[in-house]
LUMLUMDREN-2810 file (N, C-alpha, C; in Angstrom, 1 decimal):
<atoms>
<atom><aa>M</aa><ch>A</ch><at>N</at><xx>-2.0</xx><yy>95.9</yy><zz>35.5</zz></atom>
<atom><aa>M</aa><ch>A</ch><at>CA</at><xx>-1.4</xx><yy>95.9</yy><zz>36.8</zz></atom>
<atom><aa>M</aa><ch>A</ch><at>C</at><xx>-2.3</xx><yy>94.8</yy><zz>36.9</zz></atom>
<atom><aa>I</aa><ch>A</ch><at>N</at><xx>-3.2</xx><yy>95.0</yy><zz>38.1</zz></atom>
<atom><aa>I</aa><ch>A</ch><at>CA</at><xx>-3.9</xx><yy>94.2</yy><zz>38.9</zz></atom>
<atom><aa>I</aa><ch>A</ch><at>C</at><xx>-5.0</xx><yy>93.3</yy><zz>37.9</zz></atom>
<atom><aa>L</aa><ch>A</ch><at>N</at><xx>-5.0</xx><yy>93.7</yy><zz>36.9</zz></atom>
<atom><aa>L</aa><ch>A</ch><at>CA</at><xx>-6.0</xx><yy>93.0</yy><zz>35.6</zz></atom>
<atom><aa>L</aa><ch>A</ch><at>C</at><xx>-5.0</xx><yy>91.5</yy><zz>35.2</zz></atom>
<atom><aa>R</aa><ch>A</ch><at>N</at><xx>-4.0</xx><yy>92.2</yy><zz>35.0</zz></atom>
<atom><aa>R</aa><ch>A</ch><at>CA</at><xx>-3.1</xx><yy>90.6</yy><zz>34.6</zz></atom>
<atom><aa>R</aa><ch>A</ch><at>C</at><xx>-2.7</xx><yy>89.7</yy><zz>36.0</zz></atom>
<atom><aa>E</aa><ch>A</ch><at>N</at><xx>-2.8</xx><yy>90.6</yy><zz>37.4</zz></atom>
<atom><aa>E</aa><ch>A</ch><at>CA</at><xx>-2.8</xx><yy>89.2</yy><zz>38.0</zz></atom>
<atom><aa>E</aa><ch>A</ch><at>C</at><xx>-3.7</xx><yy>88.7</yy><zz>38.4</zz></atom>
<atom><aa>I</aa><ch>A</ch><at>N</at><xx>-5.1</xx><yy>89.5</yy><zz>38.3</zz></atom>
<atom><aa>I</aa><ch>A</ch><at>CA</at><xx>-6.7</xx><yy>88.7</yy><zz>38.7</zz></atom>
<atom><aa>I</aa><ch>A</ch><at>C</at><xx>-6.7</xx><yy>87.4</yy><zz>37.5</zz></atom>
<atom><aa>L</aa><ch>A</ch><at>N</at><xx>-6.1</xx><yy>88.1</yy><zz>36.0</zz></atom>
<atom><aa>L</aa><ch>A</ch><at>CA</at><xx>-6.4</xx><yy>86.9</yy><zz>35.1</zz></atom>
<atom><aa>L</aa><ch>A</ch><at>C</at><xx>-5.7</xx><yy>86.0</yy><zz>34.9</zz></atom>
<atom><aa>D</aa><ch>A</ch><at>N</at><xx>-4.2</xx><yy>86.4</yy><zz>35.7</zz></atom>
<atom><aa>D</aa><ch>A</ch><at>CA</at><xx>-3.5</xx><yy>84.6</yy><zz>35.6</zz></atom>
<atom><aa>D</aa><ch>A</ch><at>C</at><xx>-3.5</xx><yy>84.0</yy><zz>37.0</zz></atom>
<atom><aa>L</aa><ch>A</ch><at>N</at><xx>-4.4</xx><yy>84.7</yy><zz>37.9</zz></atom>
<atom><aa>L</aa><ch>A</ch><at>CA</at><xx>-4.9</xx><yy>84.0</yy><zz>38.8</zz></atom>
<atom><aa>L</aa><ch>A</ch><at>C</at><xx>-6.0</xx><yy>83.2</yy><zz>38.9</zz></atom>
<atom><aa>S</aa><ch>A</ch><at>N</at><xx>-6.9</xx><yy>83.8</yy><zz>37.9</zz></atom>
<atom><aa>S</aa><ch>A</ch><at>CA</at><xx>-8.1</xx><yy>83.0</yy><zz>37.0</zz></atom>
<atom><aa>S</aa><ch>A</ch><at>C</at><xx>-7.9</xx><yy>81.8</yy><zz>36.2</zz></atom>
<atom><aa>K</aa><ch>A</ch><at>N</at><xx>-6.5</xx><yy>82.3</yy><zz>35.5</zz></atom>
<atom><aa>K</aa><ch>A</ch><at>CA</at><xx>-5.8</xx><yy>81.0</yy><zz>34.6</zz></atom>
<atom><aa>K</aa><ch>A</ch><at>C</at><xx>-5.8</xx><yy>79.8</yy><zz>35.9</zz></atom>
<atom><aa>S</aa><ch>A</ch><at>N</at><xx>-5.4</xx><yy>80.3</yy><zz>36.6</zz></atom>
<atom><aa>S</aa><ch>A</ch><at>CA</at><xx>-4.0</xx><yy>79.5</yy><zz>37.8</zz></atom>
<atom><aa>S</aa><ch>A</ch><at>C</at><xx>-5.3</xx><yy>78.7</yy><zz>38.3</zz></atom>
<atom><aa>I</aa><ch>A</ch><at>N</at><xx>-6.5</xx><yy>79.5</yy><zz>38.9</zz></atom>
<atom><aa>I</aa><ch>A</ch><at>CA</at><xx>-7.8</xx><yy>77.9</yy><zz>39.6</zz></atom>
<atom><aa>I</aa><ch>A</ch><at>C</at><xx>-8.3</xx><yy>77.0</yy><zz>38.8</zz></atom>
<atom><aa>A</aa><ch>A</ch><at>N</at><xx>-8.2</xx><yy>77.6</yy><zz>37.4</zz></atom>
<atom><aa>A</aa><ch>A</ch><at>CA</at><xx>-9.1</xx><yy>76.3</yy><zz>36.0</zz></atom>
<atom><aa>A</aa><ch>A</ch><at>C</at><xx>-8.1</xx><yy>75.7</yy><zz>36.1</zz></atom>
<atom><aa>N</aa><ch>A</ch><at>N</at><xx>-7.1</xx><yy>75.7</yy><zz>35.8</zz></atom>
<atom><aa>N</aa><ch>A</ch><at>CA</at><xx>-6.0</xx><yy>74.6</yy><zz>35.7</zz></atom>
<atom><aa>N</aa><ch>A</ch><at>C</at><xx>-6.0</xx><yy>73.9</yy><zz>37.2</zz></atom>
<atom><aa>Y</aa><ch>A</ch><at>N</at><xx>-6.1</xx><yy>74.4</yy><zz>37.9</zz></atom>
<atom><aa>Y</aa><ch>A</ch><at>CA</at><xx>-6.2</xx><yy>73.6</yy><zz>39.4</zz></atom>
<atom><aa>Y</aa><ch>A</ch><at>C</at><xx>-6.9</xx><yy>72.8</yy><zz>39.3</zz></atom>
<atom><aa>R</aa><ch>A</ch><at>N</at><xx>-8.3</xx><yy>73.8</yy><zz>39.0</zz></atom>
<atom><aa>R</aa><ch>A</ch><at>CA</at><xx>-9.8</xx><yy>73.0</yy><zz>39.6</zz></atom>
<atom><aa>R</aa><ch>A</ch><at>C</at><xx>-9.7</xx><yy>71.5</yy><zz>38.4</zz></atom>
<atom><aa>V</aa><ch>A</ch><at>N</at><xx>-8.5</xx><yy>71.7</yy><zz>37.2</zz></atom>
<atom><aa>V</aa><ch>A</ch><at>CA</at><xx>-9.0</xx><yy>69.8</yy><zz>35.9</zz></atom>
<atom><aa>V</aa><ch>A</ch><at>C</at><xx>-8.0</xx><yy>69.8</yy><zz>37.1</zz></atom>
<atom><aa>D</aa><ch>A</ch><at>N</at><xx>-7.0</xx><yy>69.5</yy><zz>37.5</zz></atom>
<atom><aa>D</aa><ch>A</ch><at>CA</at><xx>-5.9</xx><yy>68.7</yy><zz>38.2</zz></atom>
<atom><aa>D</aa><ch>A</ch><at>C</at><xx>-6.9</xx><yy>67.7</yy><zz>39.5</zz></atom>
<atom><aa>M</aa><ch>A</ch><at>N</at><xx>-7.0</xx><yy>69.0</yy><zz>40.1</zz></atom>
<atom><aa>M</aa><ch>A</ch><at>CA</at><xx>-7.8</xx><yy>68.4</yy><zz>41.5</zz></atom>
<atom><aa>M</aa><ch>A</ch><at>C</at><xx>-9.8</xx><yy>67.6</yy><zz>41.1</zz></atom>
<atom><aa>H</aa><ch>A</ch><at>N</at><xx>-10.1</xx><yy>67.6</yy><zz>40.1</zz></atom>
<atom><aa>H</aa><ch>A</ch><at>CA</at><xx>-11.1</xx><yy>66.8</yy><zz>39.3</zz></atom>
<atom><aa>H</aa><ch>A</ch><at>C</at><xx>-10.1</xx><yy>65.6</yy><zz>39.5</zz></atom>
<atom><aa>E</aa><ch>A</ch><at>N</at><xx>-9.6</xx><yy>64.9</yy><zz>37.7</zz></atom>
<atom><aa>E</aa><ch>A</ch><at>CA</at><xx>-8.4</xx><yy>64.2</yy><zz>37.8</zz></atom>
<atom><aa>E</aa><ch>A</ch><at>C</at><xx>-8.4</xx><yy>63.4</yy><zz>39.0</zz></atom>
<atom><aa>L</aa><ch>A</ch><at>N</at><xx>-7.4</xx><yy>64.3</yy><zz>39.4</zz></atom>
<atom><aa>L</aa><ch>A</ch><at>CA</at><xx>-7.0</xx><yy>63.1</yy><zz>41.2</zz></atom>
<atom><aa>L</aa><ch>A</ch><at>C</at><xx>-8.2</xx><yy>63.0</yy><zz>41.9</zz></atom>
<atom><aa>A</aa><ch>A</ch><at>N</at><xx>-9.2</xx><yy>63.5</yy><zz>42.0</zz></atom>
<atom><aa>A</aa><ch>A</ch><at>CA</at><xx>-9.9</xx><yy>63.0</yy><zz>42.4</zz></atom>
<atom><aa>A</aa><ch>A</ch><at>C</at><xx>-10.6</xx><yy>62.1</yy><zz>41.9</zz></atom>
<atom><aa>K</aa><ch>A</ch><at>N</at><xx>-10.9</xx><yy>61.9</yy><zz>40.8</zz></atom>
<atom><aa>K</aa><ch>A</ch><at>CA</at><xx>-11.9</xx><yy>60.8</yy><zz>40.5</zz></atom>
<atom><aa>K</aa><ch>A</ch><at>C</at><xx>-11.1</xx><yy>59.9</yy><zz>40.1</zz></atom>
<atom><aa>N</aa><ch>A</ch><at>N</at><xx>-9.7</xx><yy>60.0</yy><zz>40.6</zz></atom>
<atom><aa>N</aa><ch>A</ch><at>CA</at><xx>-8.7</xx><yy>58.6</yy><zz>40.5</zz></atom>
<atom><aa>N</aa><ch>A</ch><at>C</at><xx>-8.0</xx><yy>57.7</yy><zz>41.7</zz></atom>
<atom><aa>K</aa><ch>A</ch><at>N</at><xx>-8.0</xx><yy>59.1</yy><zz>42.1</zz></atom>
<atom><aa>K</aa><ch>A</ch><at>CA</at><xx>-7.7</xx><yy>58.6</yy><zz>44.2</zz></atom>
<atom><aa>K</aa><ch>A</ch><at>C</at><xx>-8.7</xx><yy>58.7</yy><zz>45.5</zz></atom>
<atom><aa>G</aa><ch>A</ch><at>N</at><xx>-9.5</xx><yy>59.4</yy><zz>45.1</zz></atom>
<atom><aa>G</aa><ch>A</ch><at>CA</at><xx>-11.0</xx><yy>60.1</yy><zz>45.9</zz></atom>
<atom><aa>G</aa><ch>A</ch><at>C</at><xx>-10.7</xx><yy>61.2</yy><zz>46.4</zz></atom>
<atom><aa>F</aa><ch>A</ch><at>N</at><xx>-11.6</xx><yy>61.8</yy><zz>47.1</zz></atom>
<atom><aa>F</aa><ch>A</ch><at>CA</at><xx>-11.3</xx><yy>63.0</yy><zz>46.9</zz></atom>
<atom><aa>F</aa><ch>A</ch><at>C</at><xx>-10.4</xx><yy>63.1</yy><zz>48.7</zz></atom>
<atom><aa>S</aa><ch>A</ch><at>N</at><xx>-10.1</xx><yy>62.2</yy><zz>49.3</zz></atom>
<atom><aa>S</aa><ch>A</ch><at>CA</at><xx>-9.8</xx><yy>62.7</yy><zz>50.9</zz></atom>
<atom><aa>S</aa><ch>A</ch><at>C</at><xx>-8.3</xx><yy>61.7</yy><zz>50.3</zz></atom>
<atom><aa>D</aa><ch>A</ch><at>N</at><xx>-7.4</xx><yy>61.4</yy><zz>49.1</zz></atom>
<atom><aa>D</aa><ch>A</ch><at>CA</at><xx>-5.7</xx><yy>61.8</yy><zz>49.0</zz></atom>
<atom><aa>D</aa><ch>A</ch><at>C</at><xx>-5.6</xx><yy>63.2</yy><zz>49.4</zz></atom>
<atom><aa>P</aa><ch>A</ch><at>N</at><xx>-4.1</xx><yy>62.6</yy><zz>49.8</zz></atom>
<atom><aa>P</aa><ch>A</ch><at>CA</at><xx>-3.5</xx><yy>64.0</yy><zz>50.6</zz></atom>
<atom><aa>P</aa><ch>A</ch><at>C</at><xx>-3.2</xx><yy>64.9</yy><zz>48.8</zz></atom>
<atom><aa>D</aa><ch>A</ch><at>N</at><xx>-2.9</xx><yy>64.7</yy><zz>47.8</zz></atom>
<atom><aa>D</aa><ch>A</ch><at>CA</at><xx>-2.8</xx><yy>65.4</yy><zz>47.0</zz></atom>
<atom><aa>D</aa><ch>A</ch><at>C</at><xx>-3.3</xx><yy>66.1</yy><zz>46.6</zz></atom>
<atom><aa>V</aa><ch>A</ch><at>N</at><xx>-5.1</xx><yy>65.5</yy><zz>46.7</zz></atom>
<atom><aa>V</aa><ch>A</ch><at>CA</at><xx>-6.3</xx><yy>66.1</yy><zz>46.1</zz></atom>
<atom><aa>V</aa><ch>A</ch><at>C</at><xx>-6.5</xx><yy>67.4</yy><zz>46.8</zz></atom>
<atom><aa>L</aa><ch>A</ch><at>N</at><xx>-6.1</xx><yy>67.4</yy><zz>48.1</zz></atom>
<atom><aa>L</aa><ch>A</ch><at>CA</at><xx>-6.3</xx><yy>68.0</yy><zz>49.4</zz></atom>
<atom><aa>L</aa><ch>A</ch><at>C</at><xx>-5.9</xx><yy>69.1</yy><zz>49.5</zz></atom>
<atom><aa>K</aa><ch>A</ch><at>N</at><xx>-3.8</xx><yy>68.9</yy><zz>48.7</zz></atom>
<atom><aa>K</aa><ch>A</ch><at>CA</at><xx>-3.5</xx><yy>70.0</yy><zz>49.0</zz></atom>
<atom><aa>K</aa><ch>A</ch><at>C</at><xx>-3.6</xx><yy>70.7</yy><zz>47.4</zz></atom>
<atom><aa>I</aa><ch>A</ch><at>N</at><xx>-4.3</xx><yy>70.2</yy><zz>46.8</zz></atom>
<atom><aa>I</aa><ch>A</ch><at>CA</at><xx>-4.6</xx><yy>71.5</yy><zz>45.6</zz></atom>
<atom><aa>I</aa><ch>A</ch><at>C</at><xx>-5.6</xx><yy>71.9</yy><zz>45.9</zz></atom>
<atom><aa>N</aa><ch>A</ch><at>N</at><xx>-6.8</xx><yy>71.7</yy><zz>46.7</zz></atom>
<atom><aa>N</aa><ch>A</ch><at>CA</at><xx>-7.9</xx><yy>72.3</yy><zz>47.3</zz></atom>
<atom><aa>N</aa><ch>A</ch><at>C</at><xx>-7.5</xx><yy>73.4</yy><zz>48.0</zz></atom>
<atom><aa>Q</aa><ch>A</ch><at>N</at><xx>-6.3</xx><yy>73.3</yy><zz>48.9</zz></atom>
<atom><aa>Q</aa><ch>A</ch><at>CA</at><xx>-5.4</xx><yy>74.0</yy><zz>49.6</zz></atom>
<atom><aa>Q</aa><ch>A</ch><at>C</at><xx>-4.9</xx><yy>75.2</yy><zz>49.0</zz></atom>
<atom><aa>Q</aa><ch>A</ch><at>N</at><xx>-4.5</xx><yy>74.6</yy><zz>47.9</zz></atom>
<atom><aa>Q</aa><ch>A</ch><at>CA</at><xx>-4.0</xx><yy>75.6</yy><zz>46.7</zz></atom>
<atom><aa>Q</aa><ch>A</ch><at>C</at><xx>-5.0</xx><yy>76.3</yy><zz>45.7</zz></atom>
<atom><aa>L</aa><ch>A</ch><at>N</at><xx>-6.3</xx><yy>76.0</yy><zz>45.6</zz></atom>
<atom><aa>L</aa><ch>A</ch><at>CA</at><xx>-7.2</xx><yy>77.2</yy><zz>44.8</zz></atom>
<atom><aa>L</aa><ch>A</ch><at>C</at><xx>-7.5</xx><yy>77.9</yy><zz>46.2</zz></atom>
<atom><aa>D</aa><ch>A</ch><at>N</at><xx>-8.1</xx><yy>77.0</yy><zz>47.5</zz></atom>
<atom><aa>D</aa><ch>A</ch><at>CA</at><xx>-8.9</xx><yy>78.2</yy><zz>48.4</zz></atom>
<atom><aa>D</aa><ch>A</ch><at>C</at><xx>-7.7</xx><yy>79.7</yy><zz>48.3</zz></atom>
<atom><aa>F</aa><ch>A</ch><at>N</at><xx>-6.5</xx><yy>79.4</yy><zz>48.8</zz></atom>
<atom><aa>F</aa><ch>A</ch><at>CA</at><xx>-5.3</xx><yy>80.3</yy><zz>48.4</zz></atom>
<atom><aa>F</aa><ch>A</ch><at>C</at><xx>-5.5</xx><yy>81.1</yy><zz>47.5</zz></atom>
<atom><aa>K</aa><ch>A</ch><at>N</at><xx>-5.8</xx><yy>80.5</yy><zz>46.5</zz></atom>
<atom><aa>K</aa><ch>A</ch><at>CA</at><xx>-5.9</xx><yy>81.6</yy><zz>44.9</zz></atom>
<atom><aa>K</aa><ch>A</ch><at>C</at><xx>-6.9</xx><yy>82.4</yy><zz>45.2</zz></atom>
<atom><aa>I</aa><ch>A</ch><at>N</at><xx>-7.7</xx><yy>82.0</yy><zz>45.4</zz></atom>
<atom><aa>I</aa><ch>A</ch><at>CA</at><xx>-9.6</xx><yy>82.3</yy><zz>45.3</zz></atom>
<atom><aa>I</aa><ch>A</ch><at>C</at><xx>-9.2</xx><yy>83.3</yy><zz>46.4</zz></atom>
<atom><aa>Q</aa><ch>A</ch><at>N</at><xx>-8.7</xx><yy>83.3</yy><zz>47.3</zz></atom>
<atom><aa>Q</aa><ch>A</ch><at>CA</at><xx>-8.8</xx><yy>84.8</yy><zz>48.3</zz></atom>
<atom><aa>Q</aa><ch>A</ch><at>C</at><xx>-8.2</xx><yy>85.3</yy><zz>48.3</zz></atom>
<atom><aa>N</aa><ch>A</ch><at>N</at><xx>-6.7</xx><yy>85.2</yy><zz>47.0</zz></atom>
<atom><aa>N</aa><ch>A</ch><at>CA</at><xx>-5.6</xx><yy>86.6</yy><zz>46.4</zz></atom>
<atom><aa>N</aa><ch>A</ch><at>C</at><xx>-6.5</xx><yy>87.4</yy><zz>45.9</zz></atom>
<atom><aa>I</aa><ch>A</ch><at>N</at><xx>-7.2</xx><yy>86.2</yy><zz>45.0</zz></atom>
<atom><aa>I</aa><ch>A</ch><at>CA</at><xx>-7.8</xx><yy>86.9</yy><zz>44.1</zz></atom>
<atom><aa>I</aa><ch>A</ch><at>C</at><xx>-9.4</xx><yy>87.9</yy><zz>44.8</zz></atom>
<atom><aa>K</aa><ch>A</ch><at>N</at><xx>-10.3</xx><yy>87.4</yy><zz>45.6</zz></atom>
<atom><aa>K</aa><ch>A</ch><at>CA</at><xx>-11.1</xx><yy>88.1</yy><zz>46.6</zz></atom>
<atom><aa>K</aa><ch>A</ch><at>C</at><xx>-10.5</xx><yy>89.6</yy><zz>47.4</zz></atom>
<atom><aa>N</aa><ch>A</ch><at>N</at><xx>-8.6</xx><yy>88.9</yy><zz>48.0</zz></atom>
<atom><aa>N</aa><ch>A</ch><at>CA</at><xx>-8.6</xx><yy>90.7</yy><zz>48.6</zz></atom>
<atom><aa>N</aa><ch>A</ch><at>C</at><xx>-7.9</xx><yy>91.2</yy><zz>47.5</zz></atom>
<atom><aa>I</aa><ch>A</ch><at>N</at><xx>-7.8</xx><yy>91.3</yy><zz>46.2</zz></atom>
<atom><aa>I</aa><ch>A</ch><at>CA</at><xx>-7.2</xx><yy>92.0</yy><zz>44.8</zz></atom>
<atom><aa>I</aa><ch>A</ch><at>C</at><xx>-8.5</xx><yy>93.3</yy><zz>45.2</zz></atom>
<atom><aa>I</aa><ch>A</ch><at>N</at><xx>-9.3</xx><yy>92.1</yy><zz>44.6</zz></atom>
<atom><aa>I</aa><ch>A</ch><at>CA</at><xx>-11.0</xx><yy>92.8</yy><zz>44.6</zz></atom>
<atom><aa>I</aa><ch>A</ch><at>C</at><xx>-11.1</xx><yy>94.2</yy><zz>45.7</zz></atom>
<atom><aa>K</aa><ch>A</ch><at>N</at><xx>-10.7</xx><yy>93.9</yy><zz>46.9</zz></atom>
<atom><aa>K</aa><ch>A</ch><at>CA</at><xx>-11.3</xx><yy>93.7</yy><zz>48.2</zz></atom>
<atom><aa>K</aa><ch>A</ch><at>C</at><xx>-10.5</xx><yy>95.5</yy><zz>48.3</zz></atom>
<atom><aa>G</aa><ch>A</ch><at>N</at><xx>-9.0</xx><yy>95.5</yy><zz>47.9</zz></atom>
<atom><aa>G</aa><ch>A</ch><at>CA</at><xx>-8.4</xx><yy>96.5</yy><zz>47.9</zz></atom>
<atom><aa>G</aa><ch>A</ch><at>C</at><xx>-7.9</xx><yy>96.2</yy><zz>49.0</zz></atom>
</atoms>
């Protein structure tokens, strides 16, 4: 169960990174949509850390 959750989060993070890179390339790093994706990435990364930490 925990492994599945981490794998799902990992896939989601990879997708968000691709989306953020494309948006940043087209709109710039300070665009609100890029910043929103960045916040979502931070949240998902923190979730993985919390799961691993126990």
